C-alpha positions as protocol buffer text, in pm:
chain_id: "A"
residue {
  index: 1
  type: MET
  ca { x: 1971 y: 8146 z: -4081 }
}
residue {
  index: 2
  type: ILE
  ca { x: 1797 y: 8555 z: -4052 }
}
residue {
  index: 3
  type: TRP
  ca { x: 1643 y: 8700 z: -3751 }
}
residue {
  index: 4
  type: MET
  ca { x: 1433 y: 9036 z: -3815 }
}
residue {
  index: 5
  type: LYS
  ca { x: 1196 y: 9230 z: -3575 }
}
residue {
  index: 6
  type: ALA
  ca { x: 880 y: 9158 z: -3623 }
}
residue {
  index: 7
  type: GLN
  ca { x: 774 y: 9503 z: -3721 }
}
residue {
  index: 8
  type: ASP
  ca { x: 1040 y: 9487 z: -4006 }
}
residue {
  index: 9
  type: VAL
  ca { x: 868 y: 9143 z: -4155 }
}
residue {
  index: 10
  type: PHE
  ca { x: 568 y: 9393 z: -4157 }
}
residue {
  index: 11
  type: ILE
  ca { x: 757 y: 9671 z: -4354 }
}
residue {
  index: 12
  type: LEU
  ca { x: 847 y: 9349 z: -4597 }
}
residue {
  index: 13
  type: LEU
  ca { x: 501 y: 9240 z: -4633 }
}
residue {
  index: 14
  type: GLY
  ca { x: 436 y: 9571 z: -4722 }
}
residue {
  index: 15
  type: GLN
  ca { x: 127 y: 9631 z: -4447 }
}
residue {
  index: 16
  type: VAL
  ca { x: 210 y: 9891 z: -4133 }
}
residue {
  index: 17
  type: PRO
  ca { x: 143 y: 9721 z: -3756 }
}
residue {
  index: 18
  type: SER
  ca { x: -175 y: 9955 z: -3586 }
}
residue {
  index: 19
  type: MET
  ca { x: -67 y: 10083 z: -3330 }
}
residue {
  index: 20
  type: VAL
  ca { x: -189 y: 10170 z: -2955 }
}
residue {
  index: 21
  type: THR
  ca { x: -144 y: 10460 z: -2751 }
}
residue {
  index: 22
  type: PHE
  ca { x: -155 y: 10488 z: -2346 }
}
residue {
  index: 23
  type: GLU
  ca { x: -148 y: 10688 z: -2166 }
}
residue {
  index: 24
  type: ASN
  ca { x: -27 y: 10856 z: -1817 }
}
residue {
  index: 25
  type: VAL
  ca { x: 222 y: 10534 z: -1857 }
}
residue {
  index: 26
  type: LYS
  ca { x: 548 y: 10546 z: -1555 }
}
residue {
  index: 27
  type: LEU
  ca { x: 893 y: 10356 z: -1667 }
}
residue {
  index: 28
  type: GLU
  ca { x: 925 y: 10165 z: -1349 }
}
residue {
  index: 29
  type: HIS
  ca { x: 1260 y: 10037 z: -1428 }
}
residue {
  index: 30
  type: GLU
  ca { x: 1464 y: 9989 z: -1759 }
}
residue {
  index: 31
  type: THR
  ca { x: 1730 y: 9695 z: -1841 }
}
residue {
  index: 32
  type: GLU
  ca { x: 1901 y: 9697 z: -2173 }
}
residue {
  index: 33
  type: LYS
  ca { x: 1629 y: 9514 z: -2388 }
}
residue {
  index: 34
  type: ALA
  ca { x: 1306 y: 9599 z: -2212 }
}
residue {
  index: 35
  type: LEU
  ca { x: 1119 y: 9900 z: -2019 }
}
residue {
  index: 36
  type: LEU
  ca { x: 875 y: 9731 z: -1692 }
}
residue {
  index: 37
  type: LEU
  ca { x: 587 y: 10068 z: -1788 }
}
residue {
  index: 38
  type: LYS
  ca { x: 287 y: 10064 z: -1488 }
}
residue {
  index: 39
  type: ILE
  ca { x: 12 y: 10114 z: -1773 }
}
residue {
  index: 40
  type: LYS
  ca { x: -384 y: 10172 z: -1614 }
}
residue {
  index: 41
  type: GLY
  ca { x: -267 y: 9993 z: -1249 }
}
residue {
  index: 42
  type: GLU
  ca { x: -75 y: 9674 z: -1331 }
}
residue {
  index: 43
  type: LYS
  ca { x: 261 y: 9663 z: -1495 }
}
residue {
  index: 44
  type: TYR
  ca { x: 411 y: 9509 z: -1824 }
}
residue {
  index: 45
  type: TRP
  ca { x: 802 y: 9422 z: -1911 }
}
residue {
  index: 46
  type: LEU
  ca { x: 795 y: 9520 z: -2325 }
}
residue {
  index: 47
  type: PRO
  ca { x: 1050 y: 9502 z: -2550 }
}
residue {
  index: 48
  type: LYS
  ca { x: 1184 y: 9818 z: -2642 }
}
residue {
  index: 49
  type: SER
  ca { x: 1232 y: 9699 z: -3039 }
}
residue {
  index: 50
  type: GLN
  ca { x: 890 y: 9677 z: -3029 }
}
residue {
  index: 51
  type: ILE
  ca { x: 780 y: 10012 z: -2857 }
}
residue {
  index: 52
  type: THR
  ca { x: 839 y: 10406 z: -2843 }
}
residue {
  index: 53
  type: LEU
  ca { x: 782 y: 10557 z: -2556 }
}
residue {
  index: 54
  type: GLU
  ca { x: 747 y: 10943 z: -2510 }
}
residue {
  index: 55
  type: GLY
  ca { x: 739 y: 11103 z: -2188 }
}
residue {
  index: 56
  type: ASP
  ca { x: 401 y: 10941 z: -2049 }
}
residue {
  index: 57
  type: GLU
  ca { x: 304 y: 10782 z: -2390 }
}
residue {
  index: 58
  type: VAL
  ca { x: 358 y: 10445 z: -2478 }
}
residue {
  index: 59
  type: GLU
  ca { x: 295 y: 10310 z: -2828 }
}
residue {
  index: 60
  type: ILE
  ca { x: 242 y: 9968 z: -2886 }
}
residue {
  index: 61
  type: PRO
  ca { x: 160 y: 9704 z: -3211 }
}
residue {
  index: 62
  type: ASP
  ca { x: -160 y: 9618 z: -3168 }
}
residue {
  index: 63
  type: TRP
  ca { x: -27 y: 9237 z: -3188 }
}
residue {
  index: 64
  type: LEU
  ca { x: 236 y: 9302 z: -2834 }
}
residue {
  index: 65
  type: VAL
  ca { x: -94 y: 9516 z: -2767 }
}
residue {
  index: 66
  type: ALA
  ca { x: -313 y: 9119 z: -2734 }
}
residue {
  index: 67
  type: SER
  ca { x: -57 y: 8950 z: -2580 }
}
residue {
  index: 68
  type: MET
  ca { x: 60 y: 9151 z: -2314 }
}
residue {
  index: 69
  type: GLU
  ca { x: 40 y: 8969 z: -1976 }
}
residue {
  index: 70
  type: PRO
  ca { x: 94 y: 9210 z: -1600 }
}
residue {
  index: 71
  type: VAL
  ca { x: 362 y: 9122 z: -1379 }
}
residue {
  index: 72
  type: ILE
  ca { x: 300 y: 8928 z: -1043 }
}
residue {
  index: 73
  type: GLU
  ca { x: 389 y: 9012 z: -756 }
}
residue {
  index: 74
  type: LYS
  ca { x: 487 y: 8817 z: -510 }
}
residue {
  index: 75
  type: PRO
  ca { x: 310 y: 8944 z: -161 }
}
residue {
  index: 76
  type: ASP
  ca { x: 524 y: 9062 z: 106 }
}
residue {
  index: 77
  type: LYS
  ca { x: 556 y: 8829 z: 318 }
}
residue {
  index: 78
  type: PHE
  ca { x: 731 y: 8609 z: 112 }
}
residue {
  index: 79
  type: LYS
  ca { x: 970 y: 8917 z: -51 }
}
residue {
  index: 80
  type: ARG
  ca { x: 1318 y: 8861 z: 136 }
}
residue {
  index: 81
  type: LYS
  ca { x: 1422 y: 9061 z: 393 }
}
């Protein structure tokens, strides 16, 4: 079985995914494969392989924007001390 990135599938099909650009983005946290970005006051985990982050702007494919859900943070009373 061959695994491909979604963007590679679009290219093979001769399609280029539409990109959505967000400005004033803040990088909150980074792992090997994902970024936690604050966009319009909400935090989102996004895969590095699908986005382009330059300065405070991020480009995200429209299909990924359509499925983005903000991170739900625990209220302070549930956090460990």
